[in-house]
N, CA and C atoms as an extended XYZ file, in Angstrom:
270
Properties=species:S:1:pos:R:3:atomname:S:1:resname:S:1:resid:I:1 pbc="F F F"
N        15.653       22.405      -18.516 N   MET     1
C        14.315       22.889      -18.214 CA  MET     1
C        13.642       23.373      -19.505 C   MET     1
N        12.344       23.163      -19.580 N   PRO     2
C        11.605       23.622      -20.749 CA  PRO     2
C        11.487       25.146      -20.783 C   PRO     2
N        11.207       25.661      -21.950 N   ASN     3
C        11.062       27.104      -22.133 CA  ASN     3
C         9.620       27.573      -21.977 C   ASN     3
N         8.671       26.690      -22.215 N   ILE     4
C         7.261       27.064      -22.191 CA  ILE     4
C         6.764       27.066      -20.747 C   ILE     4
N         6.078       28.129      -20.405 N   LYS     5
C         5.649       28.342      -19.028 CA  LYS     5
C         4.758       27.210      -18.503 C   LYS     5
N         3.808       26.764      -19.293 N   SER     6
C         2.892       25.708      -18.851 CA  SER     6
C         3.621       24.381      -18.657 C   SER     6
N         4.635       24.142      -19.476 N   VAL     7
C         5.406       22.903      -19.364 CA  VAL     7
C         6.278       22.942      -18.113 C   VAL     7
N         6.801       24.113      -17.781 N   VAL     8
C         7.569       24.279      -16.541 CA  VAL     8
C         6.682       23.941      -15.348 C   VAL     8
N         5.433       24.424      -15.384 N   LYS     9
C         4.481       24.132      -14.312 CA  LYS     9
C         4.173       22.634      -14.254 C   LYS     9
N         4.029       22.026      -15.438 N   ASP    10
C         3.752       20.589      -15.487 CA  ASP    10
C         4.897       19.780      -14.892 C   ASP    10
N         6.117       20.195      -15.155 N   VAL    11
C         7.291       19.492      -14.628 CA  VAL    11
C         7.292       19.580      -13.102 C   VAL    11
N         7.023       20.783      -12.577 N   LYS    12
C         6.972       20.953      -11.123 CA  LYS    12
C         5.878       20.084      -10.508 C   LYS    12
N         4.742       20.064      -11.169 N   LYS    13
C         3.606       19.294      -10.673 CA  LYS    13
C         3.908       17.794      -10.689 C   LYS    13
N         4.514       17.334      -11.775 N   SER    14
C         4.811       15.906      -11.875 CA  SER    14
C         5.869       15.480      -10.859 C   SER    14
N         6.809       16.376      -10.553 N   ARG    15
C         7.808       16.059       -9.523 CA  ARG    15
C         7.158       15.947       -8.150 C   ARG    15
N         6.239       16.849       -7.853 N   ALA    16
C         5.532       16.800       -6.567 CA  ALA    16
C         4.673       15.543       -6.485 C   ALA    16
N         3.976       15.226       -7.581 N   ASN    17
C         3.148       14.018       -7.608 CA  ASN    17
C         3.990       12.770       -7.428 C   ASN    17
N         5.133       12.748       -8.052 N   ARG    18
C         6.019       11.593       -7.944 CA  ARG    18
C         6.452       11.379       -6.500 C   ARG    18
N         6.813       12.455       -5.828 N   LEU    19
C         7.217       12.340       -4.424 CA  LEU    19
C         6.080       11.787       -3.568 C   LEU    19
N         4.885       12.291       -3.821 N   ARG    20
C         3.724       11.814       -3.060 CA  ARG    20
C         3.454       10.338       -3.352 C   ARG    20
N         3.562        9.960       -4.632 N   ASN    21
C         3.314        8.571       -5.009 CA  ASN    21
C         4.358        7.628       -4.426 C   ASN    21
N         5.607        8.054       -4.438 N   VAL    22
C         6.682        7.226       -3.866 CA  VAL    22
C         6.451        7.030       -2.369 C   VAL    22
N         6.042        8.100       -1.688 N   ALA    23
C         5.782        8.012       -0.253 CA  ALA    23
C         4.623        7.057        0.031 C   ALA    23
N         3.577        7.132       -0.790 N   ALA    24
C         2.419        6.264       -0.591 CA  ALA    24
C         2.774        4.802       -0.850 C   ALA    24
N         3.542        4.549       -1.890 N   LYS    25
C         3.948        3.171       -2.189 CA  LYS    25
C         4.845        2.613       -1.092 C   LYS    25
N         5.696        3.468       -0.552 N   SER    26
C         6.557        3.063        0.548 CA  SER    26
C         5.722        2.717        1.773 C   SER    26
N         4.684        3.509        2.026 N   ALA    27
C         3.793        3.242        3.161 CA  ALA    27
C         3.082        1.904        2.980 C   ALA    27
N         2.652        1.621        1.752 N   ILE    28
C         2.010        0.336        1.478 CA  ILE    28
C         2.957       -0.807        1.836 C   ILE    28
N         4.183       -0.707        1.351 N   LYS    29
C         5.168       -1.762        1.610 CA  LYS    29
C         5.423       -1.917        3.106 C   LYS    29
N         5.517       -0.794        3.810 N   THR    30
C         5.785       -0.832        5.245 CA  THR    30
C         4.660       -1.540        5.993 C   THR    30
N         3.413       -1.159        5.715 N   PHE    31
C         2.289       -1.740        6.446 CA  PHE    31
C         2.049       -3.194        6.073 C   PHE    31
N         2.293       -3.545        4.811 N   VAL    32
C         2.163       -4.950        4.406 CA  VAL    32
C         3.238       -5.786        5.104 C   VAL    32
N         4.432       -5.241        5.197 N   LYS    33
C         5.520       -5.945        5.875 CA  LYS    33
C         5.191       -6.155        7.356 C   LYS    33
N         4.629       -5.108        8.006 N   LYS    34
C         4.230       -5.227        9.410 CA  LYS    34
C         3.146       -6.281        9.575 C   LYS    34
N         2.203       -6.308        8.646 N   ALA    35
C         1.122       -7.290        8.709 CA  ALA    35
C         1.667       -8.705        8.531 C   ALA    35
N         2.569       -8.877        7.580 N   ARG    36
C         3.167      -10.205        7.379 CA  ARG    36
C         3.940      -10.661        8.603 C   ARG    36
N         4.667       -9.753        9.216 N   THR    37
C         5.407      -10.078       10.431 CA  THR    37
C         4.447      -10.495       11.541 C   THR    37
N         3.338       -9.773       11.665 N   ALA    38
C         2.333      -10.103       12.671 CA  ALA    38
C         1.707      -11.466       12.385 C   ALA    38
N         1.440      -11.740       11.113 N   ILE    39
C         0.860      -13.032       10.732 CA  ILE    39
C         1.833      -14.159       11.071 C   ILE    39
N         3.102      -13.948       10.754 N   ASP    40
C         4.105      -14.985       11.013 CA  ASP    40
C         4.338      -15.205       12.501 C   ASP    40
N         4.106      -14.154       13.310 N   SER    41
C         4.292      -14.306       14.755 CA  SER    41
C         3.227      -15.224       15.347 C   SER    41
N         2.043      -15.251       14.705 N   GLY    42
C         0.990      -16.146       15.158 CA  GLY    42
C         0.109      -15.568       16.245 C   GLY    42
N         0.339      -14.339       16.660 N   ASP    43
C        -0.460      -13.706       17.708 CA  ASP    43
C        -1.702      -13.090       17.079 C   ASP    43
N        -2.873      -13.658       17.368 N   ALA    44
C        -4.120      -13.196       16.750 CA  ALA    44
C        -4.475      -11.779       17.187 C   ALA    44
N        -4.071      -11.380       18.381 N   GLY    45
C        -4.366      -10.044       18.875 CA  GLY    45
C        -3.648       -8.953       18.102 C   GLY    45
N        -2.505       -9.289       17.539 N   VAL    46
C        -1.714       -8.320       16.774 CA  VAL    46
C        -2.024       -8.428       15.286 C   VAL    46
N        -2.310       -9.636       14.831 N   THR    47
C        -2.508       -9.877       13.400 CA  THR    47
C        -3.699       -9.118       12.832 C   THR    47
N        -4.841       -9.185       13.505 N   GLY    48
C        -6.066       -8.549       13.005 CA  GLY    48
C        -5.903       -7.065       12.721 C   GLY    48
N        -5.501       -6.273       13.724 N   PRO    49
C        -5.339       -4.833       13.478 CA  PRO    49
C        -4.271       -4.506       12.428 C   PRO    49
N        -3.193       -5.277       12.395 N   ALA    50
C        -2.124       -5.022       11.426 CA  ALA    50
C        -2.617       -5.255       10.003 C   ALA    50
N        -3.372       -6.320        9.812 N   VAL    51
C        -3.913       -6.626        8.485 CA  VAL    51
C        -4.931       -5.560        8.071 C   VAL    51
N        -5.801       -5.166        9.002 N   LEU    52
C        -6.794       -4.138        8.690 CA  LEU    52
C        -6.141       -2.812        8.327 C   LEU    52
N        -5.065       -2.479        9.014 N   GLN    53
C        -4.360       -1.231        8.725 CA  GLN    53
C        -3.713       -1.285        7.349 C   GLN    53
N        -3.117       -2.424        7.007 N   ALA    54
C        -2.501       -2.589        5.691 CA  ALA    54
C        -3.553       -2.485        4.591 C   ALA    54
N        -4.700       -3.107        4.807 N   ILE    55
C        -5.779       -3.054        3.818 CA  ILE    55
C        -6.272       -1.619        3.648 C   ILE    55
N        -6.362       -0.896        4.743 N   SER    56
C        -6.799        0.498        4.686 CA  SER    56
C        -5.840        1.347        3.862 C   SER    56
N        -4.546        1.153        4.079 N   VAL    57
C        -3.535        1.915        3.336 CA  VAL    57
C        -3.597        1.573        1.845 C   VAL    57
N        -3.785        0.302        1.536 N   ILE    58
C        -3.898       -0.125        0.137 CA  ILE    58
C        -5.131        0.501       -0.510 C   ILE    58
N        -6.267        0.465        0.196 N   ASP    59
C        -7.502        1.044       -0.343 CA  ASP    59
C        -7.361        2.539       -0.603 C   ASP    59
N        -6.694        3.250        0.297 N   LYS    60
C        -6.497        4.688        0.112 CA  LYS    60
C        -5.628        4.971       -1.113 C   LYS    60
N        -4.614        4.147       -1.334 N   ALA    61
C        -3.747        4.329       -2.501 CA  ALA    61
C        -4.521        4.075       -3.788 C   ALA    61
N        -5.406        3.082       -3.772 N   VAL    62
C        -6.231        2.794       -4.939 CA  VAL    62
C        -7.183        3.958       -5.196 C   VAL    62
N        -7.779        4.462       -4.130 N   GLU    63
C        -8.725        5.574       -4.241 CA  GLU    63
C        -8.071        6.810       -4.853 C   GLU    63
N        -6.826        7.049       -4.489 N   ARG    64
C        -6.102        8.220       -4.986 CA  ARG    64
C        -5.457        7.986       -6.350 C   ARG    64
N        -5.564        6.767       -6.868 N   GLY    65
C        -5.026        6.475       -8.187 CA  GLY    65
C        -3.531        6.219       -8.196 C   GLY    65
N        -2.968        5.910       -7.043 N   ILE    66
C        -1.528        5.678       -6.953 CA  ILE    66
C        -1.178        4.284       -7.453 C   ILE    66
N        -2.048        3.313       -7.130 N   ILE    67
C        -1.907        1.978       -7.709 CA  ILE    67
C        -3.239        1.607       -8.362 C   ILE    67
N        -3.189        0.708       -9.323 N   HIS    68
C        -4.383        0.266      -10.037 CA  HIS    68
C        -5.274       -0.535       -9.099 C   HIS    68
N        -6.579       -0.499       -9.335 N   LYS    69
C        -7.508       -1.178       -8.431 CA  LYS    69
C        -7.282       -2.690       -8.409 C   LYS    69
N        -6.908       -3.270       -9.546 N   ASN    70
C        -6.645       -4.714       -9.563 CA  ASN    70
C        -5.368       -5.048       -8.789 C   ASN    70
N        -4.390       -4.164       -8.841 N   ALA    71
C        -3.158       -4.375       -8.071 CA  ALA    71
C        -3.468       -4.308       -6.588 C   ALA    71
N        -4.332       -3.379       -6.196 N   GLY    72
C        -4.732       -3.277       -4.792 CA  GLY    72
C        -5.482       -4.519       -4.348 C   GLY    72
N        -6.390       -4.987       -5.195 N   ALA    73
C        -7.157       -6.191       -4.876 CA  ALA    73
C        -6.236       -7.401       -4.749 C   ALA    73
N        -5.264       -7.477       -5.631 N   ARG    74
C        -4.310       -8.598       -5.587 CA  ARG    74
C        -3.505       -8.579       -4.297 C   ARG    74
N        -3.025       -7.402       -3.911 N   ARG    75
C        -2.232       -7.289       -2.682 CA  ARG    75
C        -3.065       -7.662       -1.458 C   ARG    75
N        -4.304       -7.180       -1.412 N   LYS    76
C        -5.179       -7.498       -0.281 CA  LYS    76
C        -5.492       -8.985       -0.246 C   LYS    76
N        -5.742       -9.551       -1.413 N   SER    77
C        -6.069      -10.971       -1.499 CA  SER    77
C        -4.919      -11.831       -0.992 C   SER    77
N        -3.710      -11.493       -1.401 N   ARG    78
C        -2.542      -12.258       -0.961 CA  ARG    78
C        -2.344      -12.153        0.543 C   ARG    78
N        -2.573      -10.967        1.075 N   LEU    79
C        -2.407      -10.745        2.509 CA  LEU    79
C        -3.455      -11.528        3.296 C   LEU    79
N        -4.695      -11.460        2.860 N   MET    80
C        -5.770      -12.172        3.559 CA  MET    80
C        -5.595      -13.687        3.450 C   MET    80
N        -5.165      -14.149        2.290 N   ARG    81
C        -4.940      -15.585        2.112 CA  ARG    81
C        -3.861      -16.069        3.071 C   ARG    81
N        -2.816      -15.277        3.204 N   ARG    82
C        -1.732      -15.623        4.128 CA  ARG    82
C        -2.227      -15.647        5.582 C   ARG    82
N        -3.058      -14.661        5.930 N   ALA    83
C        -3.592      -14.591        7.283 CA  ALA    83
C        -4.492      -15.788        7.584 C   ALA    83
N        -5.358      -16.147        6.640 N   HIS    84
C        -6.256      -17.268        6.843 CA  HIS    84
C        -5.500      -18.597        6.932 C   HIS    84
N        -4.456      -18.737        6.140 N   ARG    85
C        -3.655      -19.962        6.194 CA  ARG    85
C        -2.977      -20.102        7.541 C   ARG    85
N        -2.467      -19.001        8.068 N   SER    86
C        -1.783      -19.085        9.365 CA  SER    86
C        -2.773      -19.396       10.483 C   SER    86
N        -4.011      -18.893       10.374 N   GLN    87
C        -5.022      -19.188       11.391 CA  GLN    87
C        -5.450      -20.651       11.346 C   GLN    87
N        -5.559      -21.203       10.141 N   SER    88
C        -6.000      -22.597       10.020 CA  SER    88
C        -4.920      -23.582       10.462 C   SER    88
N        -3.660      -23.171       10.401 N   GLN    89
C        -2.569      -24.050       10.825 CA  GLN    89
C        -2.486      -24.138       12.347 C   GLN    89
N        -2.997      -23.127       13.028 N   GLN    90
C        -2.875      -23.121       14.491 CA  GLN    90
C        -4.001      -23.827       15.164 C   GLN    90
């Protein structure tokens, strides 16, 4: 542990931020996985809300600075492209 009081506070803060960031990234992965599963199932009634929820979670992470805006855009783009491809195949 550091000796300087402000650095001790910074360490505590960075640990808390890390936990929050890890949780948010995990949530992104979870919702994207659910959306992909819904897309692969082919049920349009389930796919739409799942994709919208995943996009919402990604946007919130970008807004909070947890992931870069281009990374968020890339993830959303890949998800939407997958959804559109599955709709056109049916």
